[in-house]
C-alpha positions in Angstrom: -18.5 -35.8 -48.4 -18.4 -34.3 -44.9 -21.0 -35.5 -42.4 -22.1 -33.0 -39.7 -24.0 -33.6 -36.6 -25.4 -31.5 -33.9 -23.4 -32.5 -30.9 -24.7 -31.9 -27.4 -23.0 -32.9 -24.2 -24.6 -36.3 -23.6 -21.4 -37.6 -22.2 -18.6 -35.9 -20.3 -16.3 -38.3 -18.6 -14.1 -37.4 -15.7 -12.5 -40.8 -15.3 -11.0 -43.6 -17.3 -10.5 -47.3 -16.6 -7.6 -49.2 -18.2 -5.8 -52.4 -17.6 -2.0 -52.9 -17.6 -1.1 -55.4 -20.3 0.0 -58.8 -19.0 3.0 -60.8 -20.3 0.4 -63.0 -22.1 -0.4 -60.0 -24.4 2.1 -61.5 -26.9 -0.2 -64.5 -27.4 -3.4 -62.3 -27.9 -5.7 -62.2 -30.9 -4.2 -60.3 -33.8 -4.8 -59.8 -37.5 -1.2 -58.8 -38.0 1.0 -61.3 -39.8 4.6 -61.8 -38.7 6.2 -60.5 -35.5 4.3 -60.7 -32.2 3.9 -57.7 -30.0 6.8 -56.9 -27.7 5.7 -56.9 -24.0 8.2 -54.1 -23.0 7.0 -51.9 -25.8 3.4 -52.5 -24.8 4.1 -51.6 -21.1 5.9 -48.3 -22.2 3.0 -47.4 -24.5 0.5 -48.1 -21.7 2.4 -45.9 -19.3 2.3 -43.1 -21.9 -1.4 -43.7 -22.5 -2.2 -43.4 -18.8 -0.2 -40.1 -18.6 -2.0 -38.7 -21.6 -5.4 -39.4 -20.0 -4.2 -37.8 -16.8 -3.0 -34.7 -18.7 -6.6 -34.5 -20.1 -7.8 -34.1 -16.6 -9.2 -37.6 -16.1 -9.0 -39.7 -13.0 -7.5 -42.9 -14.2 -8.1 -46.3 -12.5 -5.4 -48.8 -13.6 -6.5 -52.4 -13.2 -3.8 -55.1 -12.8 -3.0 -57.5 -15.6 -5.1 -60.7 -16.0 -2.7 -63.2 -17.5 -5.3 -65.8 -18.4 -6.8 -63.3 -20.9 -4.1 -62.0 -23.2 -6.3 -59.3 -24.7 -7.7 -58.0 -21.4 -5.8 -54.7 -21.6 -8.4 -53.8 -24.2 -11.0 -53.4 -21.5 -13.0 -50.9 -23.5 -14.5 -54.0 -25.2 -16.1 -55.1 -21.9 -18.5 -52.3 -21.4 -20.3 -49.3 -22.9 -20.5 -46.5 -20.4 -22.8 -43.5 -20.2 -22.9 -40.7 -17.6 -24.7 -42.6 -14.8 -24.7 -46.2 -15.9 -22.9 -48.9 -17.9 -23.7 -51.9 -20.0 -21.4 -54.9 -19.6 -20.9 -56.5 -23.0 -20.6 -60.1 -24.1 -17.5 -60.4 -26.3 -17.8 -62.1 -29.7 -14.5 -64.0 -29.3 -14.9 -67.0 -27.0 -11.4 -66.5 -25.7 -12.4 -63.0 -24.4 -15.8 -63.8 -22.7 -14.3 -64.2 -19.2 -12.7 -60.7 -19.3 -16.0 -59.0 -18.5 -16.1 -60.5 -15.0 -12.7 -58.9 -14.3 -14.0 -55.3 -14.9 -17.5 -55.7 -13.6 -16.8 -55.0 -9.9 -14.9 -51.9 -10.8 -17.8 -50.6 -12.9 -20.3 -51.5 -10.2 -18.3 -49.4 -7.7 -18.5 -46.4 -10.0 -21.9 -46.5 -11.7 -25.2 -46.7 -9.8 -26.7 -48.9 -12.5 -25.0 -51.6 -14.5 -26.9 -53.8 -16.9 -25.6 -56.8 -18.9 -25.8 -58.1 -22.4 -27.2 -61.6 -22.5 -26.8 -64.6 -24.8 -27.0 -65.1 -27.7 -26.1 -61.5 -28.2 -22.5 -60.4 -28.7 -21.3 -56.8 -28.3 -17.9 -55.3 -27.9 -17.2 -51.7 -27.0 -14.8 -51.2 -29.8 -17.8 -51.4 -32.1 -19.6 -48.5 -30.4 -18.9 -44.9 -31.3 -21.0 -42.1 -29.7 -21.5 -38.8 -31.6 -23.9 -36.6 -29.6 -27.2 -38.3 -29.2 -26.3 -41.0 -31.7 -24.5 -44.3 -31.3 -22.9 -45.8 -34.4 -22.5 -49.5 -33.8 -20.5 -51.8 -36.1 -22.1 -55.1 -37.1 -18.9 -57.0 -37.1 -17.2 -60.4 -36.4 -17.5 -59.5 -32.7 -20.9 -57.7 -32.5 -24.1 -59.3 -33.8 -27.6 -58.0 -34.4 -28.9 -59.4 -31.1 -26.2 -57.4 -29.3 -27.1 -54.3 -31.3 -30.8 -54.8 -30.4 -29.9 -55.0 -26.6 -27.7 -51.9 -26.8 -30.5 -50.1 -28.7 -33.0 -50.8 -26.0 -30.5 -49.7 -23.3 -29.6 -46.5 -25.3 -33.3 -45.7 -26.1 -34.1 -45.4 -22.4 -31.4 -42.6 -22.3 -32.7 -40.8 -25.4 -29.9 -42.1 -27.6 -30.5 -43.5 -31.0 -28.5 -46.3 -32.7 -27.3 -46.5 -36.3 -25.9 -49.8 -37.6 -22.7 -49.8 -39.7 -21.9 -53.0 -41.5 -18.2 -53.7 -41.3 -16.3 -55.7 -43.9 -12.6 -54.9 -43.5 -12.2 -53.8 -39.9 -12.2 -55.8 -36.7 -14.1 -53.0 -34.9 -15.8 -49.8 -36.0 -13.4 -47.7 -33.9 -10.4 -49.4 -35.7 -11.2 -47.1 -38.6 -13.5 -44.3 -37.4 -13.0 -41.7 -34.6 -15.3 -38.8 -33.6 -14.0 -35.3 -33.2 -15.4 -32.9 -30.6 -17.3 -30.9 -33.3 -19.1 -34.1 -34.5 -16.9 -34.6 -37.5 -15.8 -38.2 -38.2 -12.2 -39.1 -39.0 -12.0 -42.1 -41.2 -9.0 -44.3 -41.9 -8.4 -46.2 -45.1 -8.1 -45.7 -48.8 
């Protein structure tokens, strides 16, 4: 069954923020069994990712590695950004909670308004997918209902609605779902 949405330009980004993987990436959280990630491969993939973003016309801010947080290269989890403001998240994995502070000053230099998710809420950007004026938010191991409630209030002030998606088999919503420019959703899995 094909889902269709009326997509309006609620968001049009001109910039991206990414973080270079640190050598500690090999000790990050993973659901993969077996071989650890290879640092050299991750660095090459990151370089290609930055080049692809630049080819799309984005201005890319590349933050330096933060070795004490092995997963910090996944900085998307630290914030949900809109056109003129951002919401700093509160990661659901205790080992990732300190990452937000390492991206907060960069976001505050870009966005005129930056809010923060507060305890006991947890919210990670990998669970938030915007399609037009609708946010799909994964209720997951990393994002709880309190986090979704805080995001919903933040989004409602911007005319954006939130729809909760209960996750069972994916770490994050965007692990298995992507939005295409026409509003179609691309789903992974059987």
